[in-house]
N, C-alpha and C positions, 0 to 999 in steps of 0.2 A: 790489699790483703797481702800478708807475708806468708809465704809457703816454703816448706822445706821437704825434700824427698831424701830419705835415708835408705841405703842398701847397695845392691851390687851394680857395678859397671863392668861390662864385658865387651869383647869383640865377638860379634855373632858371625860365624861363617855359615851363610844360608845357602843350602843346596836345594834348588827347586827343579821341577821337571824330571823327577827320578823315575826310573822304570818301575812297573808294577811289582816286579820281583827282582831282588838283588841276588846275583849268582856269586857266591863266595869264591875268592881266589881269581876273579876275573875283573878286568877293567871295563866299565860301562859308561856310556855317554849320558850326561844329564843336561837339563835345559840351561841352567846357569849356576855359577858359584860366585857369590858377592860377599863383601865384607861390610857389615853394618855395626854402628855403635848400638849396644843393647844392654840388657840387665834390668831388673825390676825397678830400681830407683830411676834409672835413665829413661825407661819407658814412661814412668809416671811424670817425669820432668817434661818430656816431649808433649804429653797429653795436656798438662797444665799450661805450658807455653802456647800450645795451639788454641787455648781458650782465653788468651790474652793476659795470663798471669806471669809474674816474675817469680822464679823459683831458685832457691839455693840448694845445690846438689851436694849431699854429704855421702861420700863413698871413698874407695881406695883403689889406687892403681899401682902397678909394680914400677920400680925405678928402672925401667928398661926402655928400649926404643919404642915398643908398641904403646907403653903407657904415655910417653911423651907425645907420640903422634895422636893418640886419642884425646889427650888433654888439649892439644892445639886445635884439633878438629871441633871439639865441643865449645871451646872459647870462640872460635870463628862463627859458630852457630848462635852465639849470644847466650850460652848457658853460663850461669854464675858458678864459676869453678873454684872460688876462693877457699871453700871448705873441703876440697878434695885432698885426701891424704896420700902420701907415697910410701909404699912399703919396700924397703931395700932387700928383704930376704925372700920375697915371693914374686912370681911373674904376674903380669896383668892377667885378669880373668878372661877366659875364652869359653865359647860355646859353639858346638857344631849343631846346626839346626837342619834336620833332614825332613824335607816336606814331601810327603807321599802324594800320589795322584789324587787321592780323596781330599787332600788339604790337611790331613792330620800331621802334626809336626812332632817328631821325636827329637829330644835334645840331649846331647852329651856335653856335660859342663865340667869345667875345671875352675874352682873358685879362686885359687891363687890369692892375690892380694886382698880380695874381698873378705877373706877370713881374718885379716889383720885389722879391720876397721875398728876404731875405738870411738864411741859416741860420747860426747861431753855435754854438760848441762847447757852451755851456750849454743850448742847445735839445735836445741829445742825451742829457741826463742822465735816463735812464729805463731800465726793464727791457725794454721793447719800443718800438722806434722804427719807426713805420710811415711810409713815404715814398710818397705818392701821386704821380701824374705831375707832373713839374716842367718849367718852361721851362728854356732853356739856362743863363741866368745863375744862377738859384737852384740848379741842379744843380752848377754850379762852386763856389758858396758852400758847398753841402753837402759836397763833396769836401774843401774846405779845412777845414771844421769837423771832419770825421772824422779828418783828418791831425793835428789839434791835440788830439784827445780821447784821454785815457788809456785803456788797455785795461781793459775790464770785461766783465761777463757779459751785457750788453744784446744783444738779438736785433734785427738790422737787417733789415727787410722792405722790399723795393723793387718798385714797379710803375712801370717807366720810361715816359716819354711818347714819342709818335711823333717829336717834334722831337729828342729826345735819341738815339733809335734811328737817325734819319736822319743826324744829325751824328756821333755816337759820338766825342765829344771826350775829351780826357784826363780831365776830371772825371768824366764818366760811366763811363769804363773803370775808374777807381779805385773808384767806388761799386759797380759791377757785381762787381768782384773781392771786395769786402768783404761783400756781401750774404749774410746767412744764409738768407734766403728770397727768391727772385726769381720774381715772378709775371708771366706774359705771356699774351696771347691768341694765337690762331693766326696772325694777321697780324703781330703784334709779334715773335713767335718767328722768323718768316721774315725779317723786317727785320733782326733781330739777327744772323741767320746770313748776311746779305749778299745775300739774294734781292732782285732788282730789281723795281720796280713792276709791270711787265706780267706778270712770272712769278709774282707772289704769288697763292696760292690762298686764296679766302675760306673754304673748308672743307677741313680736313685729316683724313685717316684717323687712327685711334688709333696704328697702326703708324708712320706718318710722324711723328706728334707724338713718339712715344717715341724715334725716331731723332734728331729735332731736339734733344730734351732731352739726350741723350747728347753731342751735338755742342756744345751751348751751356753745359753745366754747367761752372763755373769750377774747382771742386774737389769732391771726393766728399762733403764735409760740407755742401755747399750744397744746400738743398732747391730744386729747380727745378720750377716748376709751370706747366703750359700748359693753359689752359681752351679747350674746343672747342665751346662753345654747346650745342646739343641732344645732342651726342655725349658730353658730360661733361667730364672732365679727366684729365690724366696727371701723375704726380709721379715725379721721379727723386731718390733719396736713397740714399747709401752703396751705389751700384751696383745698386740694385733699382728696377724700375719698378712703380708702383701705378696702376691704372686705376679711375676712379670714374665710373659712369654718371650721367647727369643725371636728376633727379627729373621725373616726369611731372606737368605743371601746365598750367592754362589761362593763357596769357601775356597779361597786360594791357599790360606795357611792359618792354622789355629794359634801360631806363636804370637804372644803378646796380647791376645784377646782378653784374657783375665785381667792383665794390668790396665788395659784401656777401660774395662768395665768398672773396676774398683776405684781407680783414680778419678774417673768422670763422676761416679756416684759420690765420692768423697767431696769433691769440689762443689757439686750441686747441693749436697747436704749442708756444708759449711756456709754456703750462700743463703741458706734458709728455705730452699726449695722443699716442698712436701714429699713424703715417701713415694707416692705413686709417680710423680713427675721425675723425681731423682732416679728412679728405676728405669723410666723410659729413656732419659738422657743417657744413662749408663749402657742400656741395651743398644741404643743407636751407635754409640761410640765403639762398642765391641763389634758390631756388624761392619762398621767401616774398616776396622782393623782386620777382620776376617777376609776382606776382599783384597788385602795386600800381602806381599811376601814377607816383609820385614816386621819386626815387633813394634816399631814406632815410626813416626813420620819423618825422622831425621834422614838426610841423604846418606848414601853409603860412604864409608871411609875410602873404599876403592871399589869401583864398579867396572863393568865391562868396557864402558867408554874410555875409562882411564887406561885399561889394559891395551886398548887399541890405539892410544895416542902415540905418535911417532916419538922416538927418542932423539933429542937434538944432538 
């Protein structure tokens, strides 16, 4: 099977073992600070590769030292990097991931070169096209690429960005209509439904999520998936709702769990697995990610072992 993952590539600066409360203006010790390759498209790539698939990664890096180092690291890991673009005018994307004692992760992101990504029709030549959250301009280029692509049996899986949901421009609406699988979390689903900021609920009941799915599904053959954190997920397909409870785990970090869920569901779906089993596979993948600090299974770009190695 030919797979392509489109979207962001970042350097994740993961801070774990944080104190329960941060005192502003003071330096505090944390458990660890490590540098991992991350970003939605790369997280999906790691997920697909972990399930035995070869994936072409379509993303953008800055033409800087960090971009060159990330590119080299990914190539050494066996990632197909031939479709990665280099943006000369923007730095490589970065994210600071702050993991609280509860495992809840807050992310401070700088898109950088990811905002320069340009998707072309040849990038979509695959059996499964997985689209991680995109900035506005890359989403518009994806819409143009889709309009120029001949019809085939490829499965288009879309996880829209907050920026696209806020703007809901013509390109996004076109991609939304063509998506075979649309993956949203509770907040994103409400944004797509037009709920305004102050009225958005962080936690939705399963019943409310099912009602939202019915409202948002573009056509009956579109699989519309809404993840609900500890409450699990709901799926609407061909007029039927499926409810998947979350696995019970000890949470280390929530970062990357959504990417693990949707990418694992997408691959199972394309392989012809039924809705109930595909949801179970996705839930198990998300549970495994919740038990780890980093957003994917790739090793760190620079970890504490590297920091402690003697300089020759």
